[in-house]
Backbone bond lengths (Angstrom), bond angles and torsions (degrees), N, CA, C in turn:
res aa  C-N    CA-C-N  psi(-1)  N-CA   C-N-CA  omega(-1)  CA-C   N-CA-C  phi
1 X - - - 1.499 - - 1.529 107.06 -
2 X 1.307 113.90 133.06 1.515 120.36 176.21 1.490 108.67 -98.61
3 X 1.367 115.22 133.99 1.505 121.16 -179.81 1.506 110.35 -118.57
4 X 1.282 118.47 136.42 1.443 122.52 171.08 1.465 110.72 -111.19
5 X 1.370 117.75 133.94 1.435 124.22 177.64 1.534 107.27 -122.13
6 X 1.360 115.20 123.98 1.468 119.95 179.03 1.540 107.73 -93.54
7 X 1.331 113.91 133.88 1.484 117.58 -178.35 1.555 109.80 -129.56
8 X 1.313 116.04 157.02 1.489 120.50 -178.01 1.538 108.66 -134.75
9 X 1.293 114.61 145.57 1.449 123.69 175.90 1.522 110.03 -91.86
10 X 1.335 117.27 119.00 1.484 119.31 -174.32 1.568 108.61 -133.91
11 X 1.280 115.27 169.61 1.456 119.59 173.74 1.552 110.35 -62.66
12 X 1.276 114.79 131.70 1.519 119.59 -179.56 1.535 110.08 -52.70
13 X 1.327 114.87 136.79 1.456 120.58 -176.89 1.498 116.67 -63.19
14 X 1.387 115.06 -16.20 1.483 119.84 177.21 1.476 113.73 -85.90
15 X 1.352 118.29 -8.64 1.454 122.18 -173.67 1.549 108.44 -86.33
16 X 1.301 115.40 137.29 1.513 120.34 169.82 1.483 108.82 -87.25
17 X 1.313 117.16 114.55 1.437 121.92 -174.09 1.524 109.45 -81.51
18 X 1.360 114.09 159.90 1.482 122.43 177.15 1.499 108.32 -131.40
19 X 1.340 114.63 142.06 1.477 120.82 178.45 1.479 110.79 -83.68
20 X 1.317 119.45 139.66 1.433 123.16 175.10 1.546 110.34 -59.28
21 X 1.310 116.46 150.66 1.494 117.69 -175.96 1.518 112.29 -64.37
22 X 1.312 120.42 -26.47 1.483 121.41 177.09 1.499 112.62 -84.01
23 X 1.343 118.61 -3.13 1.470 120.87 179.12 1.511 114.09 74.65
24 X 1.356 119.51 13.85 1.446 121.17 -177.58 1.451 114.03 -82.04
25 X 1.316 121.10 -14.78 1.418 124.21 179.50 1.500 113.61 169.94
26 X 1.327 114.63 -166.94 1.487 120.30 -179.81 1.545 109.41 -89.21
27 X 1.330 116.14 137.60 1.467 121.95 179.16 1.557 107.96 -74.98
28 X 1.322 116.26 113.34 1.482 120.66 -178.39 1.509 113.09 -101.17
29 X 1.297 117.74 3.32 1.468 118.79 -179.12 1.502 112.47 -65.89
30 X 1.372 114.31 122.11 1.461 115.90 179.08 1.483 116.05 73.58
31 X 1.325 119.97 9.39 1.456 122.77 -173.56 1.567 109.40 -93.70
32 X 1.310 116.65 137.47 1.451 121.75 177.99 1.562 109.62 -68.38
33 X 1.319 116.20 131.96 1.428 122.45 -179.71 1.571 107.77 -115.33
34 X 1.307 115.07 147.52 1.493 119.25 -176.19 1.577 107.91 -144.20
35 X 1.302 114.86 174.10 1.430 123.00 171.06 1.506 110.25 -71.01
36 X 1.305 118.21 130.94 1.464 123.88 179.84 1.552 107.81 -51.91
37 X 1.383 118.64 127.53 1.488 121.23 -177.03 1.484 115.82 -54.00
38 X 1.354 116.34 -41.10 1.473 118.35 -178.93 1.535 109.41 -67.35
39 X 1.353 118.07 -30.75 1.445 120.20 178.69 1.546 112.06 -73.74
40 X 1.322 115.86 -31.02 1.475 119.60 171.62 1.537 110.91 -59.84
41 X 1.311 116.17 -41.31 1.468 120.42 176.53 1.542 110.76 -64.30
42 X 1.328 117.46 -37.35 1.453 120.14 176.54 1.489 113.05 -64.76
43 X 1.352 117.38 -42.74 1.466 122.19 174.86 1.474 112.50 -59.39
44 X 1.348 113.23 -47.32 1.496 118.11 -178.19 1.571 111.05 -61.48
45 X 1.312 116.46 -38.75 1.497 116.66 179.24 1.461 112.55 -68.02
46 X 1.348 118.95 -37.74 1.458 121.87 175.87 1.518 110.28 -63.67
47 X 1.325 119.25 -39.85 1.427 120.50 177.35 1.491 114.05 -65.21
48 X 1.343 115.69 -38.19 1.497 120.16 178.23 1.473 109.97 -65.06
49 X 1.369 119.43 -40.21 1.451 122.98 177.79 1.541 110.44 -62.84
50 X 1.328 116.03 -36.83 1.487 118.29 178.06 1.530 108.33 -69.03
51 X 1.288 116.62 -40.82 1.526 118.68 -178.29 1.532 110.22 -63.12
52 X 1.375 116.14 -27.33 1.470 120.28 -179.67 1.521 112.09 -86.98
53 X 1.321 116.96 -3.31 1.488 121.61 176.39 1.501 114.18 91.57
54 X 1.338 118.81 5.14 1.492 119.55 -179.33 1.535 112.24 -82.42
55 X 1.326 116.77 -25.91 1.445 122.64 -173.11 1.503 111.18 -116.08
56 X 1.347 117.28 137.75 1.469 120.87 -179.22 1.565 110.02 -99.85
57 X 1.346 117.21 -31.91 1.459 120.50 -176.30 1.544 111.33 -148.49
58 X 1.334 115.42 136.93 1.474 121.16 179.74 1.522 106.77 -116.86
59 X 1.361 115.71 121.06 1.447 122.05 175.04 1.546 108.30 -109.24
60 X 1.340 119.35 132.62 1.413 120.77 174.48 1.551 108.06 -109.56
61 X 1.343 115.83 140.50 1.449 122.56 -176.76 1.498 112.96 -127.19
62 X 1.289 115.80 139.10 1.455 121.17 175.42 1.517 111.27 -139.01
63 X 1.339 116.98 147.65 1.445 121.55 -177.82 1.522 109.57 -120.99
64 X 1.304 116.18 130.00 1.503 119.58 178.22 1.539 107.75 155.03
65 X 1.370 111.05 -159.22 1.495 116.02 179.60 1.568 108.79 -82.44
66 X 1.344 115.33 -169.89 1.462 120.20 -170.65 1.515 112.47 -67.35
67 X 1.341 117.12 -16.43 1.478 119.50 -179.41 1.542 110.33 -67.23
68 X 1.360 119.37 -19.73 1.422 123.65 179.48 1.532 111.45 -63.16
69 X 1.318 116.88 -25.57 1.482 121.59 -177.69 1.562 110.79 -62.50
70 X 1.349 117.60 -26.70 1.453 121.61 177.00 1.553 107.74 -62.29
71 X 1.322 116.83 -46.56 1.466 120.01 -178.24 1.543 111.02 -69.43
72 X 1.315 115.38 -35.61 1.509 118.46 175.91 1.517 111.51 -64.60
73 X 1.335 118.37 -38.24 1.458 118.37 178.06 1.541 110.42 -68.40
74 X 1.351 117.37 -34.81 1.478 120.65 174.24 1.532 110.34 -59.72
75 X 1.353 116.82 -45.76 1.412 120.37 -179.83 1.569 112.93 -65.13
76 X 1.333 115.27 -32.94 1.479 120.34 175.25 1.498 110.25 -67.19
77 X 1.376 117.50 -36.99 1.416 121.35 179.57 1.538 111.89 -68.52
78 X 1.308 116.09 -26.95 1.469 122.88 179.42 1.553 111.59 -78.50
79 X 1.368 117.17 -12.65 1.434 117.92 175.00 1.566 115.99 133.94
80 X 1.341 117.38 -3.83 1.442 117.94 177.93 1.568 109.45 -70.85
81 X 1.344 115.51 157.09 1.453 119.42 -172.02 1.535 110.79 -94.37
82 X 1.316 118.89 -36.65 1.460 123.59 -176.90 1.533 110.23 -144.41
83 X 1.305 118.76 161.44 1.398 124.14 179.57 1.529 111.48 -131.51
84 X 1.355 115.90 147.73 1.418 123.66 176.60 1.501 109.84 -129.24
85 X 1.311 117.25 124.88 1.433 120.99 -178.56 1.528 106.18 -113.78
86 X 1.400 117.29 114.20 1.432 125.05 172.55 1.500 106.94 -87.09
87 X 1.301 118.29 108.22 1.435 123.75 -170.75 1.509 112.58 -90.85
88 X 1.354 114.81 129.63 1.483 121.13 178.47 1.491 108.44 -155.79
89 X 1.293 118.12 151.46 1.478 124.00 175.61 1.503 113.63 -95.58
90 X 1.359 115.47 -4.48 1.481 119.27 179.83 1.485 110.86 -84.05
91 X 1.371 114.23 154.13 1.466 121.39 171.58 1.556 108.33 -63.03
92 X 1.283 114.82 131.70 1.505 118.40 -177.34 1.556 108.04 -84.52
93 X 1.323 114.47 135.83 1.430 123.61 178.57 1.528 107.73 -130.98
94 X 1.380 117.13 154.35 1.475 120.38 -168.03 1.504 115.54 -52.50
95 X 1.321 119.33 -48.50 1.443 122.23 -175.93 1.508 113.21 -62.79
96 X 1.335 115.36 -43.82 1.472 121.07 176.76 1.518 111.47 -62.52
97 X 1.316 116.78 -43.81 1.473 122.35 178.05 1.530 109.96 -61.05
98 X 1.356 116.05 -45.54 1.454 119.89 -178.95 1.553 111.79 -62.54
99 X 1.353 116.84 -37.91 1.456 120.89 176.86 1.469 113.54 -64.58
100 X 1.369 114.54 -40.32 1.486 120.80 -178.85 1.522 109.44 -68.80
101 X 1.296 115.98 -40.36 1.463 120.51 178.61 1.521 112.32 -65.36
102 X 1.289 115.97 -38.07 1.495 122.61 176.09 1.530 110.89 -57.71
103 X 1.313 114.75 -48.95 1.471 117.69 178.51 1.485 113.75 -61.64
104 X 1.338 116.00 -34.74 1.447 120.22 -179.58 1.568 109.67 -73.02
105 X 1.295 116.27 -37.07 1.485 121.22 176.94 1.544 109.52 -61.89
106 X 1.316 115.85 -43.69 1.465 120.06 179.48 1.514 112.71 -64.25
107 X 1.348 115.97 -32.29 1.455 121.68 -179.32 1.530 112.26 -78.20
108 X 1.310 116.64 -42.94 1.437 122.62 -174.28 1.544 114.92 -92.52
109 X 1.333 117.26 -17.66 1.447 120.69 179.77 1.552 112.64 63.23
110 X 1.269 116.34 54.19 1.497 120.37 177.79 1.566 109.31 -77.04
111 X 1.306 114.88 150.98 1.491 120.52 179.04 1.510 114.65 -100.13
112 X 1.340 116.52 -20.35 1.427 123.02 -177.47 1.509 110.04 -147.46
113 X 1.332 117.75 131.17 1.439 124.48 177.89 1.513 109.89 -113.38
114 X 1.377 117.31 123.72 1.504 117.45 179.03 1.515 104.64 -123.06
115 X 1.346 113.79 132.17 1.457 123.40 178.34 1.503 107.36 -131.28
116 X 1.381 115.82 156.00 1.436 120.29 165.56 1.499 108.16 -67.72
117 X 1.377 117.51 147.24 1.396 118.13 -177.28 1.527 114.80 -61.90
118 X 1.350 117.37 -26.09 1.476 121.97 179.88 1.527 107.64 -162.53
119 X 1.301 116.51 164.90 1.457 122.29 172.15 1.510 107.02 -99.43
120 X 1.332 118.55 142.87 1.445 120.69 -176.19 1.516 114.28 -77.41
121 X 1.358 116.89 -5.83 1.452 117.53 179.03 1.538 111.94 -83.33
122 X 1.362 117.25 -42.76 1.441 120.18 -177.37 1.531 112.44 -112.73
123 X 1.326 119.31 -20.44 1.453 123.10 177.92 1.536 112.36 59.31
124 X 1.357 117.52 29.78 1.455 117.41 -178.66 1.535 115.89 -64.56
125 X 1.373 116.00 -39.43 1.475 119.35 179.61 1.504 110.63 54.15
126 X 1.354 118.74 50.13 1.481 122.85 -174.58 1.581 110.62 -131.97
127 X 1.300 118.87 -29.19 1.463 118.91 -166.28 1.561 112.21 -63.17
128 X 1.309 117.01 -44.43 1.494 120.29 179.99 1.468 111.73 -58.53
129 X 1.331 116.87 -47.83 1.437 120.97 -178.53 1.574 112.27 -65.27
130 X 1.297 115.74 -40.11 1.456 118.99 178.02 1.520 110.39 -67.13
131 X 1.304 118.27 -40.24 1.474 121.49 -179.71 1.563 109.89 -65.10
132 X 1.316 118.38 -40.96 1.485 121.11 178.88 1.525 109.15 -62.88
133 X 1.355 116.58 -41.16 1.450 119.67 -179.65 1.526 112.18 -66.83
134 X 1.316 116.58 -41.97 1.501 120.03 177.52 1.546 112.96 -64.02
135 X 1.305 116.67 -35.70 1.460 123.66 179.00 1.531 112.48 -83.41
136 X 1.328 116.02 -18.81 1.479 122.01 -173.18 1.544 109.75 60.00
137 X 1.301 116.60 40.72 1.450 125.69 176.57 1.579 109.78 -103.44
138 X 1.335 115.66 151.53 1.462 116.49 172.44 1.543 111.02 -67.18
139 X 1.350 116.78 155.47 1.437 119.46 -176.67 1.532 109.50 -135.37
140 X 1.311 114.40 148.56 1.474 121.02 171.60 1.511 105.80 -128.83
141 X 1.306 118.20 116.92 1.473 123.25 -176.24 1.515 110.74 -106.91
142 X 1.334 118.68 155.81 1.435 126.21 177.82 1.554 109.89 55.33
143 X 1.275 117.08 44.18 1.453 121.82 -174.50 1.489 114.19 -74.93
144 X 1.311 118.31 126.76 1.484 123.26 177.95 1.516 111.63 -111.42
145 X 1.333 119.50 -0.99 1.444 123.76 177.78 1.497 107.56 -160.80
146 X 1.366 115.80 136.33 1.476 121.59 -175.25 1.511 109.10 -138.03
147 X 1.343 116.88 132.10 1.438 123.36 175.01 1.516 110.74 -138.94
148 X 1.347 114.84 136.14 1.482 119.82 176.87 1.493 109.79 -105.61
149 X 1.339 115.53 128.25 1.479 121.17 178.49 1.508 106.34 -127.86
150 X 1.325 118.06 106.17 1.457 121.59 -178.74 1.497 112.61 60.60
151 X 1.333 115.23 -120.66 1.425 121.11 -179.40 1.524 112.85 -98.48
152 X 1.314 114.53 12.77 1.482 120.38 179.02 1.527 112.20 -121.58
153 X 1.301 114.10 158.70 1.435 119.49 179.74 1.583 107.93 -127.64
154 X 1.314 115.91 132.95 1.435 121.34 179.56 1.511 109.79 -110.43
155 X 1.321 120.33 130.09 1.461 122.09 -176.47 1.572 107.31 -130.26
156 X 1.293 113.47 148.20 1.470 121.40 168.27 1.490 106.11 -109.83
157 X 1.366 116.64 126.54 1.433 120.58 -175.52 1.512 108.98 -122.98
158 X 1.314 115.11 148.08 1.466 120.56 -177.82 1.540 109.42 -92.82
159 X 1.326 114.73 123.79 1.494 122.36 177.82 1.527 108.80 -123.66
160 X 1.326 116.40 172.20 1.417 120.76 -176.22 1.545 111.78 -57.27
161 X 1.328 115.90 -33.80 1.496 118.94 -174.09 1.517 113.99 -89.33
162 X 1.392 116.60 -1.77 1.435 118.55 -178.51 1.513 110.03 141.46
163 X 1.368 115.22 -128.64 1.464 120.83 178.30 1.505 110.76 -119.19
164 X 1.346 114.68 142.27 1.431 121.08 178.15 1.515 110.42 -124.55
165 X 1.320 118.44 132.56 1.485 123.53 -177.57 1.571 109.25 -103.59
166 X 1.282 117.50 126.59 1.434 122.78 179.11 1.490 111.23 -121.13
167 X 1.305 118.46 144.41 1.464 122.55 169.08 1.530 108.46 -123.62
168 X 1.347 115.41 132.04 1.442 120.30 -175.96 1.549 112.38 -143.92
169 X 1.322 117.55 151.74 1.475 117.67 178.81 1.543 109.27 -77.66
170 X 1.336 113.81 156.73 1.474 120.54 171.09 1.518 108.12 -87.81
171 X 1.330 116.52 150.05 1.456 128.78 5.54 1.566 112.24 -78.96
172 X 1.333 117.12 157.48 1.454 121.74 -174.94 1.526 109.97 -151.70
173 X 1.334 114.29 166.61 1.452 123.75 176.73 1.510 108.80 -114.48
174 X 1.345 116.89 129.77 1.467 121.39 -178.56 1.543 106.98 -125.49
175 X 1.383 114.53 140.33 1.494 118.81 172.14 1.517 106.51 -121.56
176 X 1.251 116.15 139.83 1.490 123.78 -168.67 1.479 114.31 -97.63
177 X 1.348 116.68 139.69 1.493 120.94 174.82 1.506 106.48 -104.52
178 X 1.372 114.60 173.11 1.496 118.80 -174.13 1.509 113.20 -64.03
179 X 1.297 119.09 -31.45 1.470 120.95 -171.87 1.530 112.37 -87.85
180 X 1.356 119.58 8.82 1.451 121.06 178.48 1.506 111.71 -68.45
181 X 1.379 117.00 -42.97 1.449 119.31 179.11 1.531 108.80 -166.43
182 X 1.329 115.55 177.56 1.467 121.96 171.91 1.503 108.78 -114.75
183 X 1.300 118.93 113.92 1.463 122.08 -175.35 1.552 112.36 -60.92
184 X 1.312 116.37 144.33 1.475 120.21 177.36 1.519 109.12 -78.79
185 X 1.321 114.47 166.74 1.469 122.06 173.08 1.485 109.75 -86.75
186 X 1.311 117.87 146.77 1.451 124.50 175.13 1.515 108.99 -77.98
187 X 1.317 118.79 115.23 1.477 121.37 177.95 1.563 112.05 -76.86
188 X 1.282 114.14 158.08 1.488 116.65 -178.17 1.506 111.81 -59.73
189 X 1.324 121.66 -43.72 1.451 119.24 177.96 1.528 113.59 -60.33
190 X 1.342 116.85 -37.72 1.471 119.90 177.77 1.521 111.32 -71.13
191 X 1.336 118.53 -31.98 1.413 120.03 176.21 1.556 110.79 -65.84
192 X 1.300 116.48 -36.44 1.479 122.08 178.02 1.542 109.60 -70.42
193 X 1.307 115.87 -41.38 1.481 121.03 177.61 1.513 112.18 -60.99
194 X 1.392 114.83 -38.07 1.426 120.15 -175.40 1.530 113.46 -63.43
195 X 1.383 115.22 -25.51 1.428 119.39 176.94 1.564 114.08 -67.17
196 X 1.365 114.22 -18.49 1.462 117.72 -179.28 1.510 112.56 -100.68
197 X 1.308 117.21 -9.98 1.497 119.97 -179.17 1.571 109.12 -73.03
198 X 1.294 115.67 151.29 1.460 119.50 -176.27 1.502 115.56 -68.64
199 X 1.324 117.83 135.53 1.433 123.95 176.63 1.538 107.72 -132.64
200 X 1.295 111.67 112.83 1.494 118.50 -176.86 1.506 111.01 -96.45
201 X 1.328 121.43 136.33 1.391 125.90 179.41 1.496 109.46 -110.72
202 X 1.355 116.17 124.54 1.484 120.94 -179.73 1.515 106.85 -127.48
203 X 1.300 117.49 135.49 1.485 120.66 176.83 1.553 107.17 -78.23
204 X 1.327 114.01 151.65 1.457 118.52 176.82 1.545 111.22 -63.25
205 X 1.326 115.66 -31.45 1.472 119.74 177.58 1.560 111.51 -64.99
206 X 1.337 114.46 -36.96 1.510 116.04 179.17 1.499 112.41 -65.97
207 X 1.351 118.62 -23.85 1.443 121.38 175.34 1.500 110.61 -84.99
208 X 1.329 118.09 -8.83 1.460 121.61 -179.18 1.545 112.25 76.03
209 X 1.360 116.09 27.13 1.450 121.04 -178.47 1.533 109.73 -110.68
210 X 1.315 115.65 137.90 1.447 123.50 176.25 1.566 106.41 -99.57
211 X 1.330 116.35 107.78 1.474 121.29 -177.47 1.529 114.15 -96.65
212 X 1.297 114.70 14.34 1.502 116.69 176.14 1.509 110.62 -60.67
213 X 1.319 119.50 131.70 1.478 119.21 -175.43 1.496 114.52 -67.87
214 X 1.327 116.78 144.42 1.484 121.22 -178.53 1.552 109.30 -104.59
215 X 1.368 117.66 -8.96 1.401 121.95 179.44 1.526 107.23 -111.18
216 X 1.344 115.03 140.79 1.489 120.26 178.59 1.524 108.93 -119.24
217 X 1.325 115.29 126.51 1.428 121.52 176.62 1.528 108.65 -81.29
218 X 1.350 115.00 120.82 1.480 118.57 -178.08 1.489 113.59 -81.80
219 X 1.326 115.62 -45.49 1.443 118.94 177.78 1.554 109.55 -161.66
220 X 1.295 116.56 156.89 1.435 123.91 177.46 1.554 107.99 -129.06
221 X 1.289 117.98 129.58 1.443 122.28 -179.74 1.517 109.62 -130.64
222 X 1.333 116.90 152.00 1.423 120.22 174.10 1.508 113.06 -75.99
223 X 1.320 121.78 151.75 1.440 122.04 178.54 1.527 110.11 -61.53
224 X 1.331 117.45 146.85 1.421 122.38 179.39 1.530 109.31 -63.34
225 X 1.350 116.72 142.09 1.421 121.87 -177.38 1.550 111.99 -75.75
226 X 1.351 112.59 137.06 1.474 115.78 -176.71 1.553 108.78 -77.15
227 X 1.325 114.14 146.23 1.492 119.47 175.11 1.517 109.87 -71.03
228 X 1.308 113.33 151.71 1.463 117.82 179.03 1.575 111.82 -68.14
229 X 1.319 115.35 145.32 1.411 119.19 -179.45 1.515 113.05 -77.92
230 X 1.335 113.25 162.54 1.503 116.77 176.86 1.531 110.39 -128.50
231 X 1.311 116.53 161.90 1.421 122.98 175.90 1.539 110.83 -99.36
232 X 1.312 118.51 142.15 1.434 122.09 177.88 1.542 109.61 -114.09
233 X 1.306 117.63 153.00 1.427 119.49 -174.78 1.538 111.83 -80.63
234 X 1.374 117.01 -34.27 1.429 118.90 -179.79 1.508 110.16 -155.89
235 X 1.336 114.58 -176.66 1.475 120.95 -175.65 1.570 109.05 -67.19
236 X 1.272 118.40 -38.50 1.441 119.68 -179.22 1.533 111.62 -59.73
237 X 1.342 116.66 -45.33 1.468 119.94 176.00 1.541 112.35 -61.14
238 X 1.349 115.33 -38.37 1.450 122.37 179.26 1.523 109.00 -59.63
239 X 1.325 116.47 -51.67 1.473 121.56 -179.61 1.502 111.84 -60.24
240 X 1.316 116.38 -40.68 1.446 120.50 -178.91 1.566 111.44 -63.76
241 X 1.313 116.06 -41.40 1.474 119.87 179.33 1.552 110.12 -69.60
242 X 1.334 115.18 -39.58 1.492 117.25 179.98 1.537 109.90 -66.10
243 X 1.319 116.11 -28.80 1.494 120.02 179.05 1.464 112.89 -80.22
244 X 1.393 119.12 -49.09 1.438 122.02 -171.17 1.544 111.74 -86.32
245 X 1.343 117.15 -42.89 1.452 120.06 -174.29 1.512 115.00 -94.20
246 X 1.312 117.50 -46.90 1.419 120.19 -179.81 1.548 112.10 -83.47
247 X 1.369 116.65 -23.85 1.473 123.20 179.13 1.513 111.89 55.45
248 X 1.328 115.73 40.34 1.458 119.94 175.06 1.495 113.99 -101.06
249 X 1.335 117.96 -11.03 1.465 118.49 175.65 1.523 107.68 -136.45
């Protein structure tokens, strides 16, 4: 079984971001970039499936400029077998990414697609669902447990009301939640081996996909700062402030 894992290069989750002075976006100058955490979980799950004998080959895919290759090499160091870089200078948005991945699936004949449920930079949480719809494949989103039985896959997904268990035939699209696994660290020997693994570069035009963005960001602003808290002497003072200042009672 061939598995494809889509990954994205994002601002490292430990970095405190700053908005550009003109409000057009996040200032990325000198900022540490990393593999999207949910995508790390997706890579880890694919590697575990291969270690159990269910998967024969893992391909990782990223869409963007040449800087994406850094994230692809990281995924190769974590255990993926080959990488595919769909090169474009445009800002990537969910529908365009889903269309590009669909063309790649049709070309490579993958049996299982694993994606992080969302990227931490835009939090769209749309690509997996859109890809499944375009392929007309079954999907399991927000997956916290995954089991393959024969030609079927069983997943436990987290929903507002608790946990939901789904069984679906392969091929299928899966998006990963935080509780699915804990990704391994890339060891130095594997980082060195990753440099020798194949990395194919394909232009978006070669796939016949137009990745020009259809959504325009008007402005980005930081959340308003919270006022400092105060201490009250007793319950009566608390009720008075809730009534007069907060106007909640």
